[in-house]
C-alpha positions in Angstrom: 74.7 -84.1 103.9 71.9 -82.0 104.3 69.2 -82.9 107.2 66.3 -80.5 108.1 66.9 -78.1 105.8 70.8 -77.3 107.1 73.8 -78.5 106.2 75.6 -80.7 109.1 79.5 -80.0 109.3 81.8 -83.1 110.4 84.9 -82.4 112.1 88.2 -81.8 109.4 91.5 -80.4 109.3 91.5 -76.7 108.4 93.7 -76.6 105.3 91.8 -73.6 103.2 90.5 -71.5 106.1 89.4 -68.5 103.2 87.1 -71.4 101.6 85.9 -72.9 104.8 84.8 -69.5 106.0 82.9 -68.5 102.6 81.1 -71.4 102.9 80.1 -71.0 106.4 79.0 -67.5 105.6 76.9 -68.6 102.8 75.3 -70.8 105.1 75.0 -68.0 107.8 73.4 -66.2 105.3 70.7 -69.1 104.1 69.7 -69.9 107.6 69.3 -66.4 109.2 67.7 -64.6 106.0 65.3 -65.0 103.1 64.4 -63.4 99.8 61.7 -61.1 100.8 60.6 -60.8 97.5 59.0 -64.4 97.3 56.4 -64.1 100.1 54.6 -61.7 102.2 56.2 -59.5 104.6 54.3 -60.8 107.6 55.8 -64.2 107.0 59.5 -62.9 107.3 60.2 -63.3 110.9 58.3 -66.7 110.8 60.6 -67.8 108.2 63.4 -66.9 110.2 62.5 -68.4 113.3 62.0 -71.7 111.2 65.2 -71.6 109.7 67.0 -70.5 113.1 65.4 -73.2 114.8 66.7 -75.7 112.2 70.2 -74.5 112.0 70.7 -74.1 115.9 71.3 -78.3 116.1 74.7 -77.5 113.9 75.8 -74.4 115.9 75.6 -76.5 119.3 77.0 -79.8 118.0 79.9 -77.1 117.0 79.8 -75.6 120.6 79.8 -79.3 122.1 82.7 -80.7 119.9 84.9 -77.4 120.7 84.3 -78.3 124.5 85.4 -81.7 124.0 88.3 -81.2 122.2 89.7 -78.8 124.9 89.3 -81.0 127.2 91.1 -84.4 125.8 94.7 -84.7 127.3 96.1 -84.2 124.0 94.0 -81.0 123.1 97.4 -78.7 122.1 98.8 -81.1 119.2 98.2 -80.0 115.7 95.5 -82.3 114.7 93.1 -81.4 117.7 93.7 -77.7 117.1 93.1 -78.0 113.3 89.3 -80.0 114.6 88.9 -77.2 117.2 89.5 -74.5 114.4 86.6 -75.8 112.4 84.2 -76.2 115.5 84.6 -72.9 117.1 84.8 -71.3 113.8 81.3 -72.9 113.0 80.0 -71.9 116.9 81.3 -68.1 116.3 79.0 -68.0 113.5 76.0 -67.9 115.0 73.3 -64.9 115.4 71.7 -64.9 118.6 69.0 -62.6 120.5 70.7 -63.1 124.1 71.9 -60.0 126.0 75.6 -60.4 126.7 76.7 -59.6 129.8 78.7 -56.1 130.4 81.2 -57.9 132.8 82.6 -55.1 134.2 83.3 -56.5 137.9 85.9 -53.9 138.7 88.0 -50.8 137.6 91.6 -49.9 138.2 92.1 -46.3 140.1 95.2 -45.2 141.6 96.8 -48.9 141.3 93.8 -50.2 143.4 91.1 -52.4 142.0 87.7 -51.1 142.4 84.5 -53.0 142.7 81.7 -51.9 140.1 78.2 -53.1 140.1 75.3 -52.4 137.7 72.5 -50.2 139.2 69.0 -49.6 137.4 68.3 -46.0 138.0 65.0 -45.9 136.2 63.1 -48.1 133.2 60.4 -48.1 130.9 59.0 -50.6 128.7 61.3 -49.5 126.0 64.9 -48.2 127.8 66.8 -48.6 131.0 69.1 -45.9 132.8 71.8 -47.9 134.0 75.0 -46.7 136.4 78.0 -48.6 137.2 78.6 -47.6 140.3 82.2 -48.3 142.2 82.9 -49.2 145.6 83.6 -46.0 147.9 83.3 -42.5 147.7 84.1 -40.5 144.4 83.7 -37.2 143.3 83.9 -37.6 139.7 82.3 -35.9 136.5 78.9 -37.6 135.4 78.4 -38.9 131.9 75.6 -40.3 130.3 76.6 -42.4 127.3 73.7 -42.9 124.6 73.7 -46.4 123.0 72.5 -46.4 119.4 69.1 -48.4 118.6 70.5 -50.0 115.5 70.2 -54.0 115.7 73.0 -54.4 118.5 72.7 -54.4 122.4 74.7 -51.4 124.2 77.2 -54.3 125.3 78.8 -53.2 122.0 80.0 -49.8 124.4 81.6 -52.1 127.0 85.1 -51.0 126.1 83.8 -47.4 126.0 82.6 -48.0 129.5 85.3 -49.9 130.9 87.7 -46.9 129.7 85.8 -44.1 131.1 84.8 -45.5 134.2 88.3 -44.7 136.4 87.9 -40.9 136.0 83.9 -40.4 135.3 80.5 -41.5 137.1 79.1 -43.4 134.0 75.5 -43.8 133.4 74.1 -45.6 130.4 71.0 -45.2 128.0 70.4 -48.7 126.6 67.5 -49.9 124.5 65.1 -53.1 125.0 64.8 -55.5 122.4 61.2 -54.5 120.5 60.3 -58.1 120.3 59.9 -58.3 124.1 57.8 -55.5 124.4 54.4 -56.0 124.2 52.1 -53.7 121.9 50.3 -52.7 124.7 53.1 -50.5 125.4 52.6 -48.1 122.6 54.8 -46.8 120.1 58.8 -45.8 120.2 59.7 -43.3 117.5 62.2 -40.5 117.7 59.7 -38.4 119.7 59.9 -40.9 122.5 63.8 -41.6 122.1 63.9 -38.2 122.5 61.9 -37.7 125.4 63.6 -40.7 127.2 67.1 -38.5 126.6 65.7 -35.6 128.4 63.9 -37.8 131.2 67.5 -39.7 131.5 69.3 -36.6 132.3 66.5 -35.3 134.6 67.0 -38.3 136.5 70.6 -37.9 136.9 70.5 -34.2 137.5 72.6 -30.8 136.7 76.3 -31.0 135.2 75.7 -34.2 133.3 77.9 -34.4 130.0 75.7 -36.1 127.3 77.9 -38.4 125.1 76.1 -40.1 122.1 77.4 -42.9 120.0 76.8 -43.1 116.3 73.3 -42.9 115.3 72.0 -41.1 118.2 74.0 -37.9 118.2 71.3 -36.2 115.9 68.7 -36.7 118.5 71.2 -36.0 121.5 71.5 -32.7 120.0 67.8 -32.1 119.6 67.7 -33.0 123.3 70.1 -30.6 124.5 68.4 -27.9 122.3 65.1 -28.4 123.9 66.4 -28.4 127.4 68.8 -25.0 126.7 65.6 -23.5 125.0 63.8 -24.3 128.0 66.2 -23.6 130.5 66.8 -26.8 132.0 67.9 -27.2 135.1 69.4 -30.6 133.8 70.6 -29.6 130.3 74.0 -31.4 129.4 76.8 -29.8 130.6 78.6 -30.6 127.2 77.8 -32.5 124.4 80.2 -35.5 122.7 79.5 -36.6 119.5 81.4 -39.7 118.2 80.8 -40.6 114.5 77.2 -39.7 114.1 75.1 -38.3 111.4 74.5 -34.6 111.9 74.6 -34.1 108.6 74.5 -37.1 105.9 74.4 -35.0 103.1 78.4 -34.7 103.4 80.6 -37.0 102.5 78.2 -39.9 101.8 78.8 -43.5 102.2 77.2 -46.7 101.3 74.3 -46.2 104.3 73.6 -43.0 103.0 73.6 -44.4 99.5 71.0 -47.2 100.3 68.6 -45.0 102.3 68.9 -42.2 99.3 67.9 -45.0 96.6 65.0 -46.7 98.4 61.7 -45.0 99.1 60.4 -45.4 102.9 57.2 -47.6 101.4 59.9 -49.9 99.5 62.0 -49.9 103.1 58.7 -51.0 105.0 57.5 -53.7 102.4 61.5 -55.3 102.5 62.7 -54.9 106.1 59.7 -54.6 108.3 57.8 -57.3 109.6 55.8 -58.5 112.9 56.9 -60.3 115.6 55.7 -63.8 116.0 54.5 -65.8 118.8 55.5 -66.8 121.4 57.5 -63.5 122.1 56.0 -60.9 124.7 56.3 -58.1 121.6 53.8 -60.7 119.4 52.5 -58.3 116.6 54.5 -55.5 117.0 56.1 -54.5 113.9 59.8 -54.2 113.7 62.9 -54.3 112.1 64.6 -57.2 112.8 68.1 -57.2 114.1 69.4 -60.5 112.1 68.6 -58.3 109.2 71.2 -55.8 110.6 73.8 -58.2 111.5 73.7 -59.5 107.5 73.5 -56.0 106.3 76.6 -55.2 108.1 78.5 -58.1 107.0 77.5 -57.3 103.6 79.0 -53.8 103.6 82.2 -55.6 104.0 82.3 -58.8 103.5 86.3 -59.3 102.7 86.9 -58.0 105.6 84.7 -60.4 107.6 85.9 -63.6 105.6 89.1 -62.4 106.7 88.7 -62.1 110.2 86.9 -65.7 110.3 89.7 -67.1 108.2 92.1 -65.7 110.9 90.1 -66.9 113.5 90.3 -70.2 112.6 94.1 -69.8 111.7 94.8 -68.4 115.0 93.0 -71.4 116.9 95.2 -74.2 114.5 98.3 -72.2 115.3 97.5 -72.2 119.4 97.0 -68.3 119.3 94.8 -68.3 122.0 94.5 -64.7 122.9 94.3 -63.7 119.5 91.1 -66.1 118.7 89.7 -64.9 121.8 89.6 -61.7 120.8 88.0 -62.2 117.5 85.2 -64.5 119.1 84.5 -61.7 121.7 84.0 -59.3 119.0 81.8 -61.3 116.8 80.1 -62.8 120.1 78.8 -58.8 120.5 79.0 -58.4 116.8 76.2 -61.2 116.2 74.2 -60.7 119.4 71.2 -58.6 118.2 67.7 -57.0 118.9 64.8 -56.0 117.0 63.8 -52.0 116.4 60.3 -50.8 116.4 59.1 -50.0 112.8 58.6 -46.6 113.6 62.1 -45.8 114.9 63.7 -47.3 112.0 61.4 -45.6 109.6 61.4 -42.3 110.9 65.3 -42.5 111.8 65.4 -43.1 107.7 63.0 -40.4 106.7 64.5 -37.8 109.3 68.2 -38.2 109.2 69.5 -40.0 106.0 66.7 -38.7 103.0 65.0 -35.2 104.5 68.6 -34.4 107.1 65.7 -32.6 108.9 68.2 -31.5 111.9 71.0 -30.1 109.2 68.0 -28.2 107.2 66.5 -26.7 110.4 63.0 -29.1 110.0 63.9 -31.3 112.8 60.7 -30.9 115.4 59.8 -32.7 118.8 56.4 -33.4 119.2 55.6 -30.5 116.4 58.1 -28.3 118.2 60.9 -26.7 116.2 64.6 -28.0 117.3 66.8 -25.1 117.4 70.7 -26.1 117.9 71.5 -22.3 118.0 70.0 -22.2 121.6 72.8 -24.6 123.0 75.9 -22.5 124.6 77.5 -25.1 126.6 80.3 -27.4 124.9 80.5 -29.2 121.9 83.3 -32.2 121.2 82.8 -34.1 118.1 85.0 -37.1 116.9 85.1 -38.8 113.9 87.5 -41.9 112.3 89.8 -41.1 109.3 88.6 -44.4 107.9 85.0 -44.9 109.2 82.5 -46.6 106.1 79.6 -45.8 108.1 79.4 -42.4 109.1 82.7 -40.8 106.8 84.2 -37.6 108.1 82.5 -34.3 108.0 79.1 -35.8 109.1 79.4 -35.3 112.5 81.6 -32.3 112.6 78.5 -30.4 110.7 77.3 -30.0 114.1 79.4 -27.0 114.9 77.9 -25.4 111.9 74.4 -25.8 113.9 75.3 -24.7 117.1 76.0 -21.5 116.6 75.6 -20.4 120.3 78.2 -22.0 121.6 81.5 -20.0 122.1 84.5 -20.8 119.5 86.9 -21.9 122.8 84.2 -24.4 123.9 84.4 -26.1 120.8 86.6 -28.9 120.0 86.8 -31.6 116.8 88.9 -34.7 116.7 89.7 -36.4 113.4 91.3 -39.8 114.4 93.7 -41.3 112.6 93.6 -44.8 111.3 90.4 -46.0 112.5 87.2 -46.9 111.1 83.9 -46.5 112.6 83.9 -49.2 115.3 87.8 -47.5 116.3 86.2 -44.1 117.1 84.8 -45.6 120.6 86.7 -48.6 121.4 89.9 -50.6 120.8 93.5 -49.5 121.6 93.7 -46.0 119.8 90.5 -44.9 121.2 92.2 -45.4 125.0 95.5 -43.9 124.1 94.4 -41.4 121.7 91.0 -40.6 121.8 90.0 -41.3 125.4 92.5 -38.5 126.6 90.9 -35.9 124.4 87.6 -36.8 125.9 88.8 -36.8 129.3 90.7 -33.4 129.3 87.6 -31.8 127.6 84.9 -33.3 130.0 87.2 -32.0 132.8 87.4 -28.6 131.3 83.8 -28.1 130.9 82.8 -29.8 134.2 80.2 -27.7 135.8 76.6 -27.7 136.6 74.4 -25.3 134.6 72.9 -22.6 136.7 
């Protein structure tokens, strides 16, 4: 039945999980998005909020039912597990704006569990420099991981951080949800992003390795270029670029095709809106994270349908460990943040439409960016099956960084992984990470 504009699902046996999940995904899209051509752009966020609040009871009810079903004495019986499959699959489809916890409380070093806590080193209205501090004294290479600002929280890199921690002193540049940043804080575009990277490197000090994941790769190259040209004492000891669009003209994928066929004015009309009250950033123009979540799903809808169908089947069959992995992934995947309009549009223009870095046209506050000034070390990593940043786009950095000797350059094409697998998962832990660890160790030196 319908109630206040949203479907209310009742608990039922899961006989056809694919059909169920297809219906739920359709429900999600209807609840979280709207046809922007039918109403004015400023109303987009307001409409989303109304629909989110209308849908919230369905998700909340599903969560309550799931908890109750787990508590009954015969909870491991097939009928109850089948009911749980329905309720937990519904609950897993909710898009949220909550910053998930990193959940990194300890790491294993030489067989010993070492406590870890988070420490804020520096913070601005738009970003935080976070350090994952291990208890005890460890003389390890410092590495600054730069998270993408593309609609998700930096906790998407939780697995990456956990893998690096035993061997490195790990710092993280994470970005704040734009809807929580007052308009009085000003703008945050590419210039401000690059400036944050340079300031964070300066805060950490000489000899820090700069590791960019996905979208920030071109901006990490820009920061490294500017600091190298200035002979800055805290310029990166190395650049490690994972699956980022250094030259999006190479082997273009669906993201590139979307950016190419849409004008900036069209993008602004269709996806830029203002944050509504009562959020702190009320009035700020943003690219809302809920559009990014639906956009990612639309790139490979069959894959996500199969994943949620598999989730329902795993729960019904009692495969709780497999179900937990799927739920953990989508809890992260569907936790979204808003991006400032200027950052979104400037990224679309400079990286995906005009290819400024690849063409030697990128500038920071009017100053030309020269990757040829970098002399330290460069590692690029791509995924063989990466649909978001296809192979070749990241490797292009080698042709731009002409000042780096060949013996300090390395490229890895990781077989059998897509975009997410480039920086997370079993393949990353077993095959990709050892390459990173070896590269960092070989180039761990302070810049004189």
